[in-house]
C-alpha angles and dihedrals in degrees: 000000000000112000092239093051091047091053096044096046098032096050098027084236105180093175091066099038094091089057089070089080090060089066121092115248093238090053093064102028095101095056101045094102092052091048090052090052092053094046086054091055092049095048091050094053115114094242098048096098090060100034108092093180092058092045090053092048092050094048093051094045094049090051090051093047097047091048091052092048091052093046096047096038092229099136093124092053094051100029094104094056094040093050089045091057090044092050092049089063087067090069091063136061112281099173121093112244128226120331092335107099096183117118118262115248092259093046088056092052090048091048094050092050099041098078094044091056103036096043083076092064090138093058108091099199092053094044093051087062097036109045098064089052094044090054092055091056090061090072100047100090100242105125096194093051091045092048090053092047090049092053094052095040088056089059092044088054090061094049103031111015093156091066091053096045095081089057094052093118095053092045092051091049088051090052093049087049090063104274093127093168090076091063087091090063097058099070086055096052096035097088090054098041107024096149093057093056093041088065090059102037094109093054093043092050091048088058095066096096091051096055132091117239099265090049092048088055092059091048090049089051088055092048091050090052092051089047092051098044106025107013092165089066089065097050094093088051095055095102090054094046092048091051090059095056090094088073103087094204088060102035100090096044093046094049087052091054092045088051090058091047092050089060093058100030111019093164091065090066101044097098092046099057096100090053092047089052089054090053089050091054091051095044108033090179088067098051090102091065091045091050092052091051090051091050092050091051090046090063092069094077143336091261091056090043091055094053092046093048093053089053094046094050091050090057093058093083097040104045129080113268090245088071096051096088090053091049094050091050092052092046091049092050090055094045093045089054092045109024094176094068091082096034091248097301096105093100093063091055091053093043089057095044090051098045092070095143100059092043093046091053088050091051092047093051091049092051091055095048120117128260091278089075091088092058089045091054091051090051088055091059113108123228116238116283130196114259115242116219112260123221123253097038125188122075094342096064096093091051092051094048088050091055091049091053093047091047092049090051093049092046091052091052091045092054093051090045089051091051089056094045087052089054091051088052092061117098108276139133110287113255120236116209123205123214092256092052089051090052094048089049092052089051090052088053089053091049090048090050089060093047090047093051091050089052092051090049089051091053092048094047090046090053094049095046090050091054088051094053093253096116094118108218095356096261114149117200120221118242090251091054093048089051091047094051090062088062101044095096092050092049095048093054090061098042096105099035121119118231093258090046091048091056092053090044091052091051093049092046089050090054090047090048090050090050091049091051093048089052093048090049090048107100093191093049093051092047094051091043092054095045104038094119093047090050094049091049090048095049092046089057102036096040087074091056105034126031123220111238120247091217137013131195124182117215135172122247136178090267098042137281120337131194115229104205130192126203126187138174114263094201097057095192128183094278095030113154093210110034094112100021141037139231106244127207132180114210133185092206103072092152094063094045091050090050090050091049090052093050091046090053092050092047089059094048125082092208130050114269119234135205092259094060112111094231092052093048089055089056092045088052091054090047093054090056091058097048132099121219111284095018123133118290119241096259092044094048094045092053099047090083127015092219133014116270117269092242092056090049089051089050091053092048090051091052091051089052093049091055091047093242091150090056088064105031134042133181113254114209089193094054096033092227148069114290129186120255093260097047090045093049107033092162089064095046093074092051092048095046095045108116111254094359110133115231090202137348138179147100124319132169118238120205112233100200124049096218111100097218093056107077109199115145132176126198118232138167116250130195123190109201132147113326096341144071105213123196130174133216094245134047097258127082089222094065115098132217098095117194104190126204110217105226093207087062094053110111098187145341117218137178113242105243115237124213115265093244090061114088128216131037120304117265096191127081137174129226113204119203129175091263108025148020122226122199114200134178128201129213092258142340095279094054090043089058092049093050093047094051093047093047092048091049093048092047091051091046091052090050094048089049091054092048091050092050091049090050093049091048092053 
């Protein structure tokens, strides 16, 4: 062991302990394990809890050792001794006693070692030793230690989930005990230990209402995995899951899980169908999930199938046409299982729905007919005819009449389609279709599908109204006239067009139709369209708390992707701090910033944005750079939640506070945006820029030694004026011997973080220059805030002045 370590640890020499930091890391690297073993012996001695000198020596030595391990990258070499000391802390009391909330001596040792060990979560040899010990700390009653362990274990679950899997029981108990941060670990270990989690599913599901939004998302992810892999395990939890559907941030994910459960245990959802229909009415975009659940329940029996079929058919006229194919598939599944439901006419419906090409050609020909088409449509209308009584009267009469009307409508379409097919069979040169023609024909089929569904809905509505005595004069339109009425507006628009004009009009309409179809198929467009008011309200509120970046660049780092953001002042006044430069920020939450940027763009637009817009494509490109393989696409991610979670927004605001953004920018109600300090306070600009006029002055304490655990401060008198921070050797402003800090050389100004157990705002802050770091402390928190803002403003002004001079020179 190094001589100085031997003296400090052997003699408990506190006076020499600080000298350990004067040694080079490489000089002591070989003896770190020996020093750790000796520290373990000291900390386990009977009088350690009452010996303040020994505790101070141990604390300083551990700080020096962990620093050397990090700097030399020798964690694997010393992991055995480090984990041994860490584990020895479990043999002692770790919970604060009585009113004293300060950590116990052994809790301090464990806390100091934790980050050094668990920051190496991607190193297997270290994690094999550390994880079993870390899990034991979760049950020792120290919340701060437990929180730190949970944070690192969450990272370990990403890199080495197999090492955590054998501790699934202990982790689950910790979650149920209130350590909700560990919820993010459960989806990682579930594939390896499903049975352990299945035993606690009821208690985990019951926690949903107690959780904050990010924690709910981790639990939802676990529920989705169970639903995908073992759906029967969730059937007892259906009542609880349905009760959470009222929370819009959970609705889509929960309906997806319930849909999986319905395939394995349809009977568990029978009593909840009315509630699911209500959810479908409130969230039309989720009707597809509700339809699938009804279809699954309908398979149970013919009675259930009848009820589900009535609901599914009613949706044909109210849902977006992109859902129609799904609906028809679910209807077909039920009628194939129980053919008697439609009286044997089900095949006609499916024949029509599958013969899209012939019907689309018929529709296209009708759209290009001359102005006489309107008259022709009128001639096709049928006079009223007496209704023949239908067999099987009673309550089923309206349903049977509905089927007759649908069948008549389909037969009519089938006959016209058959005529055209006969024409195609006649001798004629074979047609050759290009790819573009095939695409256009497919789009025509999609457009017809919507028209057909509207017609079917009209038939159904007519039938129901007739049964209720609301049939007007008793006229009953034929299926052909109902179908034709959906086209009257389209025909009348072309009545006066010449042949050449009709051709151009047809092409432009086809392009318009294609654009409309793209918008309808655009998930992002539909989401933004349906939530424009919510987005505007959100941006109006949040814009005053969090700014939208002017520029964003995604870059890789050792800990994942980061967003490099730039903010500038839009006013660019005479004394503007950011007319030629920008305030730069690096954030580890690129996803939230991209979401905010999208919402900001939408709030400024009077029409819904779509995926094809250039500004949206730029954001999508940024999003793709942040994503791992298999993660959500940009449209999918942006439509999961209309706005970011409150906790994510709070996190961004905290980061902006940490980098002192609000010292330099403020929201202007008048300008409706974020302006720099000078543009926001023009009355102060003249004072700040007056030659020799101090912006702020007063006494501050300067730390004399750079090591945090040595508290030696000296009071000096500081003056902030112009491009310099002046301070004098004494406490009076009249004393000479100025040593100025050039503000243009200042790299950053940061608050000195306080330990969580300390209360109140920090009073100390650091000024980093290219050659030295200054640690200063104000009289109280209020004075510290004033000094910090003034220094940050002066530094930004000095940089802006340099940028302007450089621009002028060029």
